[in-house]
Backbone bond lengths (Angstrom), bond angles and torsions (degrees), N, CA, C in turn:
res aa  C-N    CA-C-N  psi(-1)  N-CA   C-N-CA  omega(-1)  CA-C   N-CA-C  phi
1 M - - - 1.439 - - 1.630 104.66 -
2 I 1.264 110.05 128.26 1.505 117.41 174.14 1.543 111.90 -117.38
3 R 1.322 115.33 124.98 1.500 119.61 176.61 1.407 112.42 -127.37
4 I 1.343 113.25 123.60 1.470 123.04 -169.96 1.678 102.09 -120.48
5 N 1.360 110.96 124.46 1.462 122.53 -172.66 1.492 109.74 -121.47
6 N 1.266 124.09 113.57 1.509 127.48 165.28 1.446 105.92 57.26
7 L 1.324 125.59 47.52 1.426 126.28 -172.59 1.488 106.70 -83.53
8 D 1.295 115.37 133.10 1.509 125.36 172.71 1.402 113.18 -124.85
9 K 1.363 118.76 149.38 1.510 120.25 175.71 1.598 103.86 -145.47
10 Y 1.264 117.66 121.28 1.404 121.50 173.28 1.547 109.61 -122.38
11 Y 1.357 106.89 151.95 1.564 113.71 172.81 1.477 105.21 -118.60
12 N 1.407 115.77 136.87 1.430 123.59 -178.22 1.534 109.06 55.71
13 K 1.319 114.09 55.36 1.452 117.14 -172.01 1.617 103.86 -77.87
14 G 1.307 113.61 135.80 1.444 121.46 174.62 1.496 110.09 94.25
15 K 1.359 116.08 -4.20 1.409 117.65 -176.40 1.621 109.33 -109.90
16 K 1.366 116.25 168.84 1.419 114.05 179.87 1.480 115.79 -60.13
17 S 1.347 111.91 -28.79 1.452 120.17 -177.55 1.502 112.31 -83.71
18 E 1.338 121.56 10.99 1.447 125.31 -172.34 1.431 104.52 -56.08
19 Q 1.431 114.54 142.37 1.423 126.61 178.22 1.439 112.22 -137.85
20 C 1.367 122.10 125.93 1.416 123.90 -178.27 1.600 105.07 -98.80
21 A 1.382 108.20 117.71 1.510 118.45 -177.04 1.460 107.13 -96.45
22 L 1.334 126.53 -25.46 1.429 126.71 -179.66 1.588 104.50 -142.38
23 N 1.301 119.78 132.27 1.427 125.05 -175.55 1.523 112.36 -123.16
24 D 1.298 116.92 100.09 1.463 120.27 177.42 1.578 117.56 44.18
25 V 1.373 108.07 54.76 1.516 118.20 -178.93 1.501 114.11 -71.38
26 N 1.248 129.71 124.06 1.455 130.73 171.04 1.500 111.92 -120.59
27 L 1.196 120.12 117.68 1.605 126.51 -175.61 1.534 113.02 -147.26
28 E 1.200 116.48 150.38 1.561 120.77 173.70 1.491 105.54 -141.00
29 F 1.347 115.32 131.12 1.426 127.82 177.70 1.483 108.60 -115.09
30 G 1.393 116.88 134.05 1.385 119.72 -179.18 1.549 111.96 -81.30
31 N 1.352 114.59 -167.46 1.457 118.95 -171.98 1.547 113.79 -82.82
32 T 1.316 115.66 -10.05 1.460 118.91 -178.93 1.661 106.31 -153.93
33 G 1.374 108.06 157.79 1.476 112.08 -178.10 1.589 111.91 125.72
34 L 1.290 110.81 159.31 1.511 119.69 178.61 1.603 106.18 -111.21
35 V 1.249 114.58 112.07 1.465 123.04 178.85 1.498 111.07 -106.23
36 C 1.315 119.11 130.70 1.469 121.51 -179.81 1.570 108.50 -106.45
37 I 1.218 116.89 124.45 1.460 127.55 169.95 1.527 110.98 -86.75
38 L 1.288 124.84 103.49 1.433 121.63 -170.41 1.472 105.09 -110.01
39 G 1.432 115.59 148.24 1.443 119.42 172.38 1.590 104.81 166.95
40 E 1.329 113.05 167.72 1.394 124.95 -177.09 1.527 108.18 -81.40
41 S 1.260 121.19 167.33 1.380 123.26 -178.48 1.629 108.62 -65.58
42 G 1.280 111.55 136.05 1.535 116.71 -173.10 1.403 118.71 83.16
43 S 1.323 116.36 6.37 1.571 122.04 -175.55 1.464 108.64 -76.01
44 G 1.391 116.92 -25.77 1.521 119.20 -173.50 1.441 113.49 117.10
45 K 1.273 121.22 -6.54 1.581 119.42 -168.71 1.350 107.45 -70.27
46 T 1.343 124.12 -46.95 1.411 120.00 -177.99 1.626 112.74 -72.16
47 T 1.413 122.78 -23.07 1.380 119.73 174.26 1.523 106.19 -70.90
48 L 1.346 119.90 -36.67 1.487 120.18 179.00 1.532 107.63 -59.44
49 L 1.454 118.15 -47.86 1.438 118.98 -176.23 1.467 110.02 -62.65
50 N 1.256 124.20 -43.62 1.416 126.31 177.03 1.473 116.73 -59.10
51 A 1.372 114.91 -37.78 1.380 124.98 179.12 1.633 110.63 -62.56
52 I 1.421 108.08 -49.03 1.498 116.67 176.58 1.504 112.20 -58.15
53 G 1.310 113.79 -43.32 1.521 114.73 -172.03 1.563 112.85 -87.02
54 G 1.267 116.60 5.31 1.520 121.48 178.26 1.501 113.96 73.02
55 L 1.377 111.55 24.85 1.649 116.86 178.54 1.439 109.35 -94.73
56 D 1.408 117.97 -10.24 1.470 121.92 179.77 1.549 108.43 -145.61
57 D 1.299 120.37 146.95 1.469 123.19 171.65 1.407 111.64 -79.33
58 F 1.329 119.05 168.67 1.415 127.52 -177.23 1.655 111.27 -129.18
59 S 1.262 120.50 157.79 1.438 119.51 -175.69 1.443 116.48 -90.22
60 G 1.343 114.75 -26.61 1.483 121.05 -173.83 1.495 114.15 -161.36
61 G 1.253 116.38 154.55 1.428 117.24 174.11 1.499 109.71 99.13
62 S 1.388 121.76 -162.62 1.405 126.92 174.98 1.453 115.56 -146.30
63 I 1.362 111.40 162.93 1.487 116.07 179.46 1.645 102.01 -137.39
64 E 1.332 109.06 126.83 1.616 113.64 -178.66 1.500 104.83 -110.78
65 I 1.379 115.42 123.83 1.533 118.81 177.95 1.507 101.77 -115.27
66 N 1.407 113.73 117.09 1.559 121.49 175.42 1.542 110.13 40.48
67 G 1.331 114.50 52.83 1.473 120.26 172.78 1.514 116.50 85.19
68 T 1.292 117.34 -2.45 1.560 116.62 174.68 1.586 108.81 -108.47
69 K 1.285 111.98 123.06 1.454 119.49 -173.13 1.451 110.88 -95.14
70 L 1.391 123.88 135.54 1.344 133.56 -179.66 1.584 108.59 -119.34
71 T 1.330 114.91 130.03 1.368 114.80 175.24 1.570 109.11 -118.74
72 G 1.273 120.57 17.88 1.331 128.43 173.15 1.453 108.69 167.39
73 Y 1.348 115.83 -177.73 1.588 118.15 -179.60 1.416 111.07 -78.38
74 S 1.373 117.69 123.10 1.469 122.16 176.68 1.561 98.53 -126.63
75 P 1.450 114.57 105.88 1.498 116.63 -177.21 1.504 116.62 -43.37
76 K 1.314 119.70 -49.41 1.463 121.06 -174.81 1.458 112.60 -64.28
77 L 1.474 115.02 -50.38 1.439 118.11 -179.27 1.491 115.42 -72.21
78 T 1.337 115.46 -39.19 1.445 117.37 179.85 1.495 113.12 -64.44
79 D 1.478 116.35 -40.89 1.435 118.65 179.19 1.558 110.64 -65.71
80 A 1.332 121.53 -35.27 1.298 126.01 177.06 1.480 113.96 -62.33
81 I 1.397 115.79 -45.98 1.418 119.23 177.32 1.487 113.55 -63.75
82 R 1.362 117.57 -44.14 1.380 125.98 175.03 1.490 115.90 -53.03
83 N 1.382 117.87 -44.92 1.440 123.52 -177.53 1.531 109.16 -74.04
84 E 1.353 115.88 -33.14 1.485 117.72 -172.20 1.646 108.63 -81.50
85 H 1.205 114.87 -39.53 1.508 117.17 -165.20 1.490 114.98 -109.55
86 F 1.310 124.38 -24.31 1.369 119.85 -166.60 1.540 112.33 -117.44
87 G 1.484 111.52 152.03 1.385 117.70 170.47 1.569 104.01 -129.77
88 Y 1.226 120.45 151.19 1.587 125.90 -168.55 1.478 105.66 -121.33
89 I 1.382 116.18 140.81 1.369 124.76 171.52 1.576 106.58 -133.45
90 F 1.297 122.42 120.04 1.380 129.08 -170.87 1.424 115.79 -110.86
91 Q 1.348 122.77 153.52 1.415 123.84 -178.62 1.534 109.12 -66.43
92 N 1.362 116.44 -38.68 1.411 115.72 -177.92 1.613 113.96 -97.80
93 Y 1.311 114.00 17.40 1.516 127.14 167.43 1.466 106.53 71.31
94 Y 1.351 130.39 -37.20 1.457 128.10 -172.56 1.567 116.49 41.88
95 I 1.292 113.30 49.12 1.376 124.13 171.04 1.621 115.89 -111.08
96 L 1.282 116.53 150.27 1.429 123.67 -173.34 1.688 106.58 -78.76
97 K 1.415 112.18 96.12 1.396 114.14 -169.47 1.596 113.01 -71.01
98 D 1.293 119.04 -12.35 1.442 115.77 179.30 1.532 113.72 -97.50
99 Y 1.273 114.88 13.23 1.504 126.62 172.98 1.443 112.78 -118.61
100 T 1.354 116.77 166.45 1.439 124.74 -170.60 1.578 107.43 -78.19
101 V 1.332 113.61 164.60 1.377 122.14 177.20 1.458 112.56 -58.33
102 G 1.403 112.53 -47.28 1.559 122.37 -179.69 1.522 109.37 -56.33
103 Y 1.313 114.98 -51.51 1.561 120.04 -178.14 1.536 108.15 -58.17
104 N 1.253 118.14 -51.87 1.450 122.49 179.34 1.571 113.58 -48.86
105 V 1.275 115.51 -52.35 1.500 122.65 -173.29 1.577 108.59 -75.22
106 K 1.276 115.72 -33.63 1.533 116.14 -179.90 1.526 112.37 -71.09
107 L 1.323 118.98 -22.36 1.439 119.90 173.85 1.402 116.87 -53.47
108 A 1.243 117.98 -26.56 1.433 121.11 -178.36 1.509 112.48 -73.03
109 L 1.328 115.33 -8.87 1.597 118.30 177.92 1.539 109.24 -103.96
110 N 1.258 118.11 7.93 1.522 113.82 -167.97 1.496 112.67 -67.13
111 R 1.403 116.94 -25.90 1.460 121.86 -179.54 1.515 114.69 -81.01
112 Y 1.314 119.19 -4.37 1.458 125.75 -173.73 1.590 108.40 -105.28
113 D 1.396 107.28 142.75 1.430 116.42 -178.17 1.626 113.78 -77.53
114 L 1.324 116.99 71.24 1.472 116.97 -173.98 1.453 107.52 -122.93
115 T 1.250 117.71 154.15 1.522 118.47 174.90 1.524 109.06 -79.53
116 E 1.284 114.14 162.41 1.541 120.29 -177.15 1.530 105.70 -58.03
117 E 1.327 118.81 -42.58 1.473 118.57 173.95 1.446 120.00 -52.09
118 E 1.423 114.58 -43.40 1.359 117.70 -178.27 1.528 112.37 -75.92
119 K 1.288 117.50 -26.93 1.460 123.17 175.67 1.613 107.20 -69.18
120 N 1.277 113.10 -44.94 1.374 113.42 179.60 1.522 120.68 -66.63
121 D 1.350 111.60 -29.77 1.467 121.77 176.37 1.546 106.66 -67.47
122 R 1.272 117.13 -42.15 1.482 118.30 -179.83 1.465 114.10 -65.27
123 V 1.376 111.33 -46.30 1.506 115.37 176.54 1.455 111.93 -55.20
124 D 1.336 114.16 -51.58 1.503 116.78 -177.50 1.511 111.32 -58.54
125 Y 1.308 121.05 -39.79 1.407 120.64 176.20 1.465 117.28 -60.63
126 I 1.328 119.25 -45.54 1.417 126.96 178.38 1.578 111.91 -63.19
127 L 1.450 116.88 -49.40 1.323 122.20 175.88 1.613 114.33 -58.12
128 D 1.290 114.02 -40.68 1.431 116.54 178.47 1.544 110.86 -64.87
129 M 1.372 113.87 -38.80 1.352 115.87 -174.66 1.553 112.58 -69.27
130 L 1.282 113.99 -28.48 1.464 122.15 179.95 1.621 111.65 -95.14
131 G 1.178 115.72 4.07 1.498 122.64 171.05 1.540 118.65 78.42
132 I 1.379 111.26 22.07 1.446 117.98 -172.25 1.555 110.80 -130.93
133 L 1.186 113.40 29.98 1.645 122.17 178.70 1.498 106.31 -64.17
134 K 1.452 115.04 -39.65 1.474 117.22 -172.50 1.496 113.00 -70.15
135 Y 1.402 115.37 -8.43 1.457 119.21 -177.04 1.628 111.08 -101.33
136 K 1.334 113.34 3.64 1.434 119.06 -171.18 1.592 113.63 -48.71
137 K 1.300 114.67 -37.86 1.456 120.05 179.95 1.467 118.50 -100.10
138 K 1.270 112.14 13.73 1.514 122.76 178.96 1.434 111.50 -96.81
139 V 1.326 111.97 137.10 1.597 121.34 -179.96 1.533 107.03 -65.77
140 V 1.281 115.19 130.49 1.534 122.44 -174.93 1.470 112.13 -55.24
141 S 1.364 121.35 -36.27 1.371 126.70 -176.47 1.497 108.43 -67.09
142 K 1.257 122.97 -11.43 1.478 124.95 178.08 1.551 112.32 -89.90
143 L 1.310 118.58 -6.79 1.368 125.64 -171.89 1.538 109.72 -89.76
144 S 1.270 119.70 160.45 1.456 128.51 170.28 1.574 108.63 -75.28
145 G 1.367 115.50 164.30 1.459 119.36 -175.89 1.587 107.46 -64.64
146 G 1.316 112.97 -39.60 1.497 112.11 179.62 1.479 113.08 -67.09
147 Q 1.390 117.93 -37.36 1.498 116.75 178.06 1.633 108.33 -66.92
148 Q 1.366 117.76 -40.34 1.379 118.81 178.18 1.548 112.02 -61.48
149 Q 1.213 118.76 -37.40 1.491 117.02 172.92 1.478 115.18 -62.35
150 R 1.315 118.60 -38.20 1.455 127.46 171.51 1.514 111.65 -54.83
151 V 1.406 115.72 -40.13 1.477 117.16 176.96 1.530 109.12 -67.82
152 S 1.295 116.52 -39.20 1.519 117.24 178.63 1.515 109.38 -64.73
153 I 1.259 119.15 -40.59 1.436 123.69 177.93 1.495 111.37 -58.79
154 A 1.427 114.38 -45.80 1.451 121.21 -176.78 1.579 107.51 -63.03
155 R 1.367 116.57 -42.38 1.440 119.52 176.03 1.515 114.43 -56.55
156 A 1.361 112.99 -44.81 1.443 118.47 178.49 1.511 116.13 -61.37
157 L 1.327 113.53 -33.45 1.503 121.97 -170.84 1.481 108.24 -83.13
158 L 1.379 123.36 -30.76 1.374 127.93 -161.51 1.435 113.45 -58.11
159 K 1.304 126.58 -33.77 1.397 127.49 -178.91 1.506 116.04 -94.12
160 A 1.471 111.68 10.83 1.543 122.55 177.68 1.532 109.21 51.45
161 P 1.307 118.34 56.46 1.486 120.76 175.94 1.595 106.36 -76.95
162 N 1.398 109.10 152.01 1.533 115.61 -177.53 1.465 113.66 -88.26
163 I 1.387 112.63 -3.98 1.558 120.28 179.57 1.470 107.33 -136.39
164 I 1.414 121.31 124.92 1.311 128.04 163.08 1.530 118.64 -103.28
165 L 1.311 116.38 125.76 1.421 114.56 176.97 1.503 111.92 -108.73
166 A 1.189 119.11 118.40 1.579 125.45 -171.95 1.522 104.99 -114.44
167 D 1.398 111.61 117.82 1.506 115.35 177.26 1.569 109.16 -104.37
168 E 1.293 121.35 106.45 1.403 126.23 -178.84 1.533 107.94 47.52
169 P 1.288 126.00 55.31 1.424 130.14 -176.96 1.533 111.52 -62.57
170 T 1.251 126.58 -20.73 1.446 126.85 -179.36 1.608 110.01 -109.76
171 G 1.310 117.90 3.60 1.422 119.99 -176.00 1.565 122.81 -52.86
172 N 1.313 107.96 -28.64 1.556 116.05 -178.70 1.568 108.86 -103.36
173 L 1.243 120.72 11.11 1.436 121.56 -170.38 1.497 109.74 -112.12
174 D 1.368 117.21 153.16 1.486 122.87 178.33 1.570 105.54 -82.11
175 R 1.271 116.45 178.14 1.519 123.77 -165.45 1.575 106.06 -65.71
176 R 1.323 119.37 -45.75 1.428 120.40 -179.93 1.489 118.02 -62.61
177 N 1.401 115.87 -38.94 1.471 121.33 173.64 1.431 108.07 -67.56
178 T 1.344 118.09 -44.59 1.434 121.75 -176.09 1.580 111.75 -56.98
179 D 1.271 116.89 -43.59 1.396 122.03 176.02 1.504 112.45 -60.84
180 E 1.402 113.96 -42.24 1.503 114.96 -179.37 1.445 114.87 -69.25
181 I 1.401 118.13 -36.03 1.403 122.32 177.02 1.497 113.56 -68.70
182 M 1.335 118.62 -31.91 1.387 120.30 178.09 1.577 112.37 -77.15
183 K 1.269 115.89 -27.83 1.531 122.64 171.50 1.568 109.10 -62.74
184 L 1.333 110.14 -44.33 1.413 118.75 -174.83 1.536 108.89 -67.34
185 L 1.357 115.45 -43.67 1.467 115.38 -179.30 1.483 111.33 -65.74
186 R 1.297 120.56 -39.42 1.437 125.19 173.63 1.515 113.73 -60.68
187 K 1.343 117.57 -38.42 1.409 120.69 174.17 1.559 113.86 -67.87
188 M 1.211 118.44 -43.04 1.436 129.14 169.63 1.549 111.38 -42.41
189 Q 1.473 107.68 -59.89 1.406 113.79 -175.34 1.506 114.06 -63.09
190 S 1.306 114.79 -38.07 1.423 121.62 -179.52 1.474 111.43 -64.78
191 E 1.299 116.07 -45.85 1.560 121.06 -177.77 1.476 117.88 -78.10
192 F 1.418 116.66 -28.09 1.509 117.79 176.90 1.493 113.36 -109.91
193 G 1.222 119.42 -7.30 1.459 122.03 171.49 1.530 111.00 70.20
194 Q 1.311 118.11 29.51 1.459 120.08 -178.11 1.593 108.11 -82.49
195 T 1.333 112.73 169.25 1.449 124.17 163.20 1.548 105.52 -90.60
196 I 1.277 118.17 126.28 1.508 123.93 175.92 1.545 103.53 -119.16
197 V 1.334 113.26 115.46 1.478 120.13 169.80 1.546 107.61 -101.86
198 M 1.321 115.99 116.23 1.450 119.87 -175.12 1.554 113.75 -119.91
199 V 1.324 119.08 116.85 1.406 120.88 176.83 1.521 111.91 -84.78
200 T 1.372 113.52 136.92 1.487 118.08 -177.64 1.460 107.86 -154.79
201 H 1.370 114.25 159.63 1.502 119.03 176.66 1.573 103.94 -113.85
202 D 1.338 116.92 -5.32 1.401 120.69 -174.33 1.605 111.17 -92.51
203 M 1.284 115.16 108.15 1.348 119.59 178.40 1.578 116.38 -53.29
204 R 1.338 111.31 -32.65 1.535 114.19 -177.87 1.439 111.45 -62.23
205 L 1.286 120.11 -34.69 1.400 126.88 -174.98 1.557 116.47 -69.18
206 T 1.383 112.23 -18.50 1.430 118.98 179.87 1.389 116.42 -70.87
207 E 1.457 114.18 -15.27 1.509 121.53 178.30 1.517 113.93 -59.54
208 E 1.493 115.84 -23.44 1.339 120.87 -179.05 1.445 110.72 -82.24
209 G 1.297 124.28 -20.01 1.430 120.82 -176.61 1.568 119.86 -93.37
210 E 1.318 115.83 153.93 1.357 118.90 -176.50 1.496 112.28 -83.54
211 R 1.471 113.68 -10.96 1.477 119.44 178.94 1.496 107.72 -149.76
212 V 1.331 117.12 142.09 1.507 125.30 -178.10 1.479 106.48 -124.11
213 V 1.351 119.33 118.74 1.396 126.97 178.46 1.588 106.75 -112.64
214 T 1.312 114.94 113.88 1.491 119.43 -171.39 1.633 111.21 -103.48
215 F 1.258 114.73 129.24 1.432 123.50 -178.40 1.576 115.35 -113.15
216 E 1.269 112.29 138.20 1.391 124.29 171.61 1.562 113.61 -142.30
217 D 1.334 115.92 125.06 1.451 121.71 175.86 1.531 109.82 54.30
218 G 1.353 116.55 40.58 1.330 125.53 172.25 1.562 118.26 74.80
219 S 1.359 112.76 9.78 1.453 119.42 176.71 1.537 108.98 -125.71
220 I 1.387 114.17 158.87 1.429 120.25 -178.12 1.531 108.21 -84.88
221 I 1.346 118.24 125.43 1.374 116.80 179.69 1.636 111.58 -118.31
222 G 1.378 112.76 3.27 1.473 113.59 170.26 1.619 103.98 -164.62
223 D 1.228 108.59 149.57 1.537 121.14 174.77 1.495 108.03 -149.14
224 T 1.378 113.32 102.77 1.501 120.67 -178.06 1.445 113.81 -132.48
225 K 1.328 114.48 163.67 1.394 118.99 177.31 1.600 106.86 -75.46
226 G 1.290 112.40 154.25 1.585 115.55 -177.98 1.532 111.18 -80.87
227 S 1.279 109.51 178.87 1.524 114.36 -177.72 1.512 115.46 -65.93
């Protein structure tokens, strides 16, 4: 459960260059489902995602994650929530391209007290589920964009988070790979029962979501059921 109350975010607050990125945002997301956050560049959608996931601070209001309420960035608490509840998928993948697929994915388990055998078993399971087990020992830079995004998704899934935050996950992909990744996200959500919050500027992709929240100039201008 994610509950957002009266959330504000300002840059350069109190200065002539002050900019409001989020303006009194109120939202609530349930324990499962695919929610699409729609809006043009600069509308505030990625700022919202980063605030929810503890990747950026906010100026006012609160964010509640599965019963824990945050009224600002608290390093210890925010990091604990991020590690326990969230998996992240980014447009630019943020994976180590000079290392193998297996190495990149296994990094997500470094903070857990598991044997190497247990880690490898988990990595193999996720890679197999995503259809990229055969690339486990391949260097990431040798993969296509669609394959690299699958590696990013595998890393996000590995610790079984209950919330996936996806920031323009198909932004660098062609139409065919975009369709494949969206089918994969939908399959993930269906099988694992997570909440997936996906930021996009592509109206076509919102057809996959149960809910579409539209942003403009830091404010919500629409909140509707998906197609």
